[in-house]
Each structure stands twice: as C-alpha cells, then as structure tokens.
C-alpha positions, 0 to 999 in steps of 0.5 A: 582759260586753262593753262598747263605748264611744263607738264610731264608723265612717265610710267617706269621707263616709258615717257608719255610726255615731258615739258609740255605747254598749252592753253584751252582758251574760252569757247575753245573745242579741242580734239586730242589725238595721238596713238594708243598708249601715248597718254591722251586718257592719262592727261585727261585723268591728271586734269581731273586729279585722278592721277598726278603728274611727274611735274608741272602745274595746272592753273584753272580760273576760280570756281571753274568746274570740270565735267569728266565722262566716267568709265566705271558705272555707279548709279544711286537712283532708282530711275534713269531720269532721276539719275541723270539729274544727280549732277545738277544742284536744283532738281526741280521739274523745270529742268527735267525737260532738259534731261529728257532732251539729252536722254532722247537724243542719246537714244532713250525711249520714254519708257525707259526714263522710269526704268532702274539704271541697273537694268539697262544693257551695258551700252545704255548704262555708258550712254546714261553716264554720258548724259550725266556728264552733259547735264552737269554743264561744266565749264570744261567738258572732258570726253573720252571716246564718247561715241562708244556704244552710240549708234549713228543717229545718237552720234548725229544728235551729239554732234549737234549738241556739242556744236552748240556747247557754250563751254570749253571742250577737250575730247578724245575719239577715234572718229575723225568725222565726229572730231572735225565736225565739233571741235575748233582746235586739234591737239596731238601728243607726238614725240613726247610733246603736245602741239595744239593748232586752230583747225582740223585733224587733217591740217594738224597732220599735214603740218607736222608731216611738213615740219618733220620734212623740213627738219630732215632737210635742215638736218641733212643741210647742217650735216653737209655744212659740218662736213664741208667744215670738217674738210676745211679743217682737215685740209688747212690745219697745217697752214699758218696763214689759216690758223685763225680761220681753222680754230674759228671753225673748230670752235663753231663745230663744238658750239653747234647743237646738231639736229638728231635724226628723227626716230621712225614711227611705224604705221599700221600697214596691211592689205586684205588678201584676196582670191579671185572669184569668176562671178558677178554675185558673190552671195544672194539674199532672198526674202529674208526674215529673222527673229529670235525665238518667239519674239517679233521679227527684226526684219522680213522679206529682205532681198539684195545681192552682194556683187563682186567688188560691192562696197555695202554699209549696214546702218541704222540705230543699235538693237535693230538687227544689223549685227544679226544680218551679218551673222545670218550672212556668215551663216552663224544663224539660220533665217526663219524664212527665205534663203541665202545662196552663196557661190561655191567659191565665196571665201569670207573673212569675218570681223565681229564685235564679239570676236575679241571676247572669244580670243584664247587668254593664254595664247600668244599673239602669234599663236592666236593668229596662227590658230586661223590657218595652222598651215601658215609657217611661223615666218608668215605669221611673223610677217602678218604680225609686223604689219599689225605693229606687233614686232619681235617680243610684241608678238609673244605677248599673251592675249590676256594682257592686251588692250582693247585696240591690240585685240582688235588688231589681232582680230584683223590679223586672223583674217589676213592669214588666208585670201578672201573675196568677201569681207563681213566687217561688224564695227571694225573701228572700235578700239582702234586709234585714229591712225589705225582707222585711216590705215583700215579704211585704206585697206578696205578700199584697196581690197578687190573683193566685196565688203559688207560693213556695219559701222556708225563712222560717217567718215567710212560711210562718206568714203566707202559706201556705194549701196546701203542697207538702212534700219530706220523707223522699224523697217529695213530697206536697200538704197542704191546710192552713197551715204551722201545721196541717201542724206540728200534724198531720204535722210534720217526719219528722226531729222526730217522734220528739222531738216524740212524747217531748215530747208524751208527757212533757207529757201525763204531767206535767200534765193538761187540768184542771190547765191550765184551773186555771192559765189561770184563775189567770194571767188573775185575776193579770193582771186584778189587775195590769193593770187598776190600771195602765190605771186610772192611765193613764186618770187621767193622760191625763185630767189632762194634757188638763186641765192643757194646757187650763189652760196655754193659758188662762193664756197667753191671760190673760197676753197680756191682762194684759200689754197692759193693763200689770197687773204683779201679775196678770203675775207671778201668771199666769207662776208658774201657767203655770210650775207647769202646765208642770212638772206636764205634763212630770212626768205625761208622764214618769210616764205613759211609765214606767207604759205601759212597765210595762203593756206589759211585764206584758201581754206577759209574761201573754200569753206564759204563756197562750200557752205553756199553750195550746201545751201544750193 
C-alpha cells in the first residue's frame, strides 16, 4: 500500500494542491485526471523524488519498487533488444522472449530489434523507453501519457497488457477510452484537492458535478437561513422579552462557518464556423497513388468521395501514409497518379500535427491567430481567444513560452477565424487534456460540414466515425460503416487469430440458450434489488418535501408568536423547528447513501448484461 498524507505543492503564488491524502492499495490501477497545469505530472515526479513537496509524507512498503516512464532519452546499448532489458537484473536468454513480446506489441519489427536505438525515429525511441519501463516489472508503474507516439494497434495491445498487469498502476492520459478500459479507480486534482473513487472517469466527473451542485444548494440555503436570522435579530433586538433569543442567534451567526461560493472554472467552448455548400460531394478522390521520391507506393488506386456532412476516420499503424493522405487532400502534395476533384465552393480548415512547429515563436497568441485571417478585428480575435481559454493577459503570451497543449489550442483558433465546410484533422487530441478533448469532440460532432480525421483515440472513433479509410496489412481499404461495425465484421489483422480463438472458445463454453437464461436471471435479480431502492428513494424524497414545508410553516408561526409575545408557543415552535431540521438532515444523508447504492448496483447489473450481449 502506498500512503500519501497532507501533501502540498506550489510554484511561486500558484497552488497546485494542498493538504492532500490518498492511498493506492494492492492491485489498484488508478487513472489520474485534471486539467493541464493542475499538477498531475508534478505529483508523479514527487513520488519518484525528482521533485520535493512543500509538505507532507509518502510512505512506501519496504523494498517497494517504482517504475516511471521517463520523458528524456538516454540509451546505453547498441541494440534495441539489449536496451529494452537494461532495467532487468537477469539478462539471460530465458527472459529475452518477454522483451521481444513487449517490443512486438509496441510495433517493433524483428529487423528493428538489432538496430542501434539512436538510429530509431523519435516516436520509436519513446516507445523503447516505454518498453524498458514495462519490462522493469516494478511494484507501482507510473505512466505519464503512455499513448503518445503509439498507433491504434499498439494502444490496443497496451490496453490488454495493462489489464493483465498484476502490480499497482498510476497513469496520466488524455485518452478517456484508454483510461477507462485499464483502470479500476480514478483520481482527480480539482480545486487544489485530490479525490479518488472506485470506477470510471465518467462516474468521477458526475460525482463531482453532483457534489458541487449540492454544495451550492447548501450555500444558498445557508445564506437564506442567515438572512432570516439577521431579520429576526434586527426585528426583535429592542424587545426585552426576546433578548435571550436574540443574543443566542447573534452567537449562532458568529459560530457559523459559511460556505464560500465556488470559483467558476472555465471550460473550453467553441464551434467550428460553417459556410454552406450546395453539393452532395465536397471532394472526390479517383484512383489515387502516391510515393515519396522513388520509394515504394504508400497506396495505389484509392478512390472515395467526401460527402457533405461525412464523418470519415483515417486509421491504422503509424508510418503507413495516413498523414500523407490528409496532406494530399489539403493539396500540399501532388499525387503520383489519380485525381482529387474539389467543388469550387469548398473551404477547408486544416489541423496538422506539424502546425505547432510552424507557429511564429515571437508572435503573441492574438497575433498568431489573426495571421490566419487579417481581416478579423481585434475584438473578434479576442473572442476566439476567449473561447479557447486565452482571456485578457493570457492572449498576450508569446508562442515560444506556451506548452504543447496551449499551442494545440492556438492551432484550433486559427481554424476558427473563418467559416469552412470541410475539416481535415490530423491527430487533433495530441497535447490536449481530457476536458479539452471532450470539448473538441462536441465541436466536431456539432459541425455541419464534412470531417476527415486521423486519430488513434477509440473514444473519438466510436463517437464520430461513420466511414473509415483503413491502413492495415499493407493495404488501404474504405469501409462503409462505424468503427464498432469494423471491429465486429473485419477487425485488425494482428488481432484476428486471437479473436477467432476467443470466439471459438466462447461458442464451445456457452450457447445462446444459456445466454438468454443468464440474462433473464440477471434482469430478475436486478428488479428484485433495484426496485426496493427506488421505492425508498421516492419515499424519502416525499418525506423531505413534506418536512421542508412543515419547517417553513413553523418558521412563519414563530415570527407571528414572537410579534405577539407568546412565550410558550415560541418554545414549542422552536423545538418543532429543531426536530424538523434534524429529520431533514438525517433523511438527506440516508437519501445520499441509498442513491449511491442504487447507482452502484444498477451499474453492476448493466455491466453484467453488456458482457452477455458481447458474448451473443
């Protein structure tokens, strides 16, 4: 068990987190979320002693080993396979197979295992660092954005690997689907505090939203009660008969710790501007072929249309031509053979992975975004900056001091300066935090025009893709259907044999009749469990409403009795008000516990039913 107590960290006047406690128990896989700049990476560096906390303690079991995915590259061996095994104490041939398994899973070929790591591309050098970390077999594995530079098949392999990981895991990633597939718990750094729960990112964010909504209700209710007390004090301060009650209420107000209004946290909120186009086909690709110089063809005879309102995802392993295809569609490159026919009213918004490298380092954010459309007024550009969380002085920051995520937002801003009807997006989620990715997904979904997007993010694929261009097994094919339909009907070649084995085993172990029987049993048990809880929730809600109405009536009667100097009645009503207040608080507490039990049970039954559906 890892135990963190009263942990605090700040830089200058910026507090990252303060007085935070949490534990990572045996076998837990924890996803760490929070906005960029809130201290996620700093927390990991504190755990491995690369940085010092301002205060607090970290307690680890004796001989407990931490494994951290290093961002810097420092290779000592002359071959990839030897470098992968440097963090393992025994480097004999008996463990080389395990290193090869990890390297193959991360996309290395047999030929690349003997290469000098220094001769690998930047992306594969990062993969090698990841392989070394996985191979070190620590007790607690610390991963900071492990999916960076991985393609979709490697990410799917890594999900499977981490699901089977027997140690503990603390992981940062912007990829919500990846995190939810792997982790058992989710922890957030939010308002300088840390909160950890059992369950997914969705459950955590919903719980925080509910808690803050409840907090605001309590604050307003407390404010109303204080105002009522102040009115009572002001009204009856001069009445000798009520002097004791007035003083009691004055002391009550002084003792109270009032809830402060929560500071509003701005969210990334933008929409891609759209210009209408009166055509069903925005761009037509006919018999397209391309290669760089005299190298072999990346693809040939590729034909497809981009229709108005299309949602096309370009997917496949890295280095096969996905980005090249987008550059061809943007008319940056000239095809070797074939044609790309564009409607004369097509207007393109292009987001490229390399765009952030072409930003002018000495420009301010305002100047850089305005350079994409000089006709926009400074007020209009300021409005664009504001939607991307660059408000006021933030918009005057120079490009050279921005983080990767901030540069990504600047590139989005450059698209937002003029209306388009075709979006070409190459890995747009890179360097964005989870909240920003959610906002980007919403903006793409709401865009009225066509979208062609390269992505390895399976949440985006499941949510958006309606057609696919697939680079797999040295072929490029067009699939008319969703990503889930592709997985069900075709699947990735590297996974087909394993999937066939699993499907065959599943068919042998359980037939459809048994599945229906199990489903019926689960539904009956769910009804027996959930319905009584729903009945209790309904009863408690009605009782709370009834008690709150009585509470209000008693308060009004108390004011009347006070004005008429009815001492006995004042005491009686005060007692009744206190009793009702206690009843209301107790019922609210009970309601919260029952609703949590209801949601947990319902989710468990839904997961069981979904598991059976997947087997069907």
